[in-house]
C-alpha positions as CSV (number, residue, x, y, z in Angstrom):
1,M,106.4,41.8,111.7
2,S,109.0,43.4,114.7
3,Q,110.2,46.7,115.1
4,A,113.7,48.0,114.0
5,D,116.0,48.0,117.0
6,F,117.7,51.5,116.9
7,S,119.7,51.4,120.2
8,T,122.0,49.1,118.5
9,A,123.2,51.3,115.7
10,E,126.7,52.6,115.6
11,A,127.0,56.4,116.8
12,G,129.7,57.0,114.1
13,R,127.6,56.1,111.3
14,A,126.1,58.5,109.9
15,V,125.1,59.6,105.3
16,F,125.4,63.0,104.8
17,V,123.6,64.1,101.7
18,R,124.6,67.6,100.7
19,K,121.6,70.2,100.6
20,Q,120.0,70.5,97.6
21,S,120.8,74.2,95.9
22,A,118.0,76.8,95.0
23,N,117.0,76.5,91.1
24,V,115.6,78.6,89.2
25,Y,111.9,77.9,90.1
26,T,112.7,78.8,93.4
27,M,113.4,82.0,92.5
28,M,110.5,82.3,90.6
29,L,108.7,81.5,93.2
30,L,110.3,84.3,95.7
31,I,110.2,86.9,93.3
32,A,106.5,86.4,92.6
33,F,106.0,85.8,96.4
34,L,107.3,89.2,96.9
35,A,105.2,90.8,94.4
36,V,102.3,89.6,95.6
37,T,103.6,91.0,99.0
38,I,104.3,94.8,97.6
39,G,101.1,94.7,95.8
40,C,99.1,94.1,98.6
41,I,101.1,96.5,101.1
42,F,100.4,99.2,98.1
43,L,96.3,98.3,98.1
44,F,96.0,98.4,101.7
45,L,97.9,101.8,101.6
46,E,95.9,103.2,98.6
47,K,92.6,102.2,100.8
48,N,93.6,103.9,103.9
49,A,94.5,107.0,101.5
50,Y,90.7,107.1,100.5
51,D,89.4,105.8,103.6
52,G,88.3,109.3,104.8
53,M,86.6,109.5,101.3
54,M,84.3,106.7,101.9
55,K,82.1,107.5,104.4
56,T,78.4,108.2,103.7
57,S,75.3,109.6,105.5
58,V,73.0,107.3,104.4
59,T,72.1,104.7,106.8
60,P,71.6,100.6,104.9
61,D,67.5,100.7,105.8
62,A,66.8,104.1,103.7
63,K,64.6,103.2,100.5
64,V,65.1,104.5,97.6
65,P,62.2,106.1,96.0
66,P,60.2,104.8,93.1
67,P,61.3,106.2,89.7
68,Q,59.3,109.4,88.7
69,S,57.2,108.9,85.5
70,V,58.2,112.0,82.6
71,G,55.2,111.3,80.5
72,M,56.6,108.1,78.4
73,R,54.5,105.5,78.0
74,I,56.0,101.6,78.4
75,D,54.3,98.8,76.7
76,T,54.8,96.1,79.1
77,S,52.1,93.7,76.7
78,P,54.0,90.7,75.2
79,M,55.1,91.5,71.4
80,I,53.7,89.3,68.9
81,L,55.5,89.2,65.5
82,S,54.1,87.6,62.3
83,A,56.8,85.7,60.5
84,Q,56.2,83.8,57.2
85,I,57.2,80.6,56.9
86,S,57.6,79.4,53.3
């Protein structure tokens, strides 16, 4: 199949197409984008406001001590329930 030869096209002939105007769905998409962007900015500002309060002196390698017994005995054996089958 041969390639089209565009070198012989006339310089004055062109098709002008009118640009489509923005419709309601484009505006809703723009509003949603702005709302999410503003929400992210406020989330960033809120995080920075409490950033100093989130610092802890506990290292990640610290281990939690086992819970102390308070005198209650917990039965860990499996329960067997008897049921009458009629």
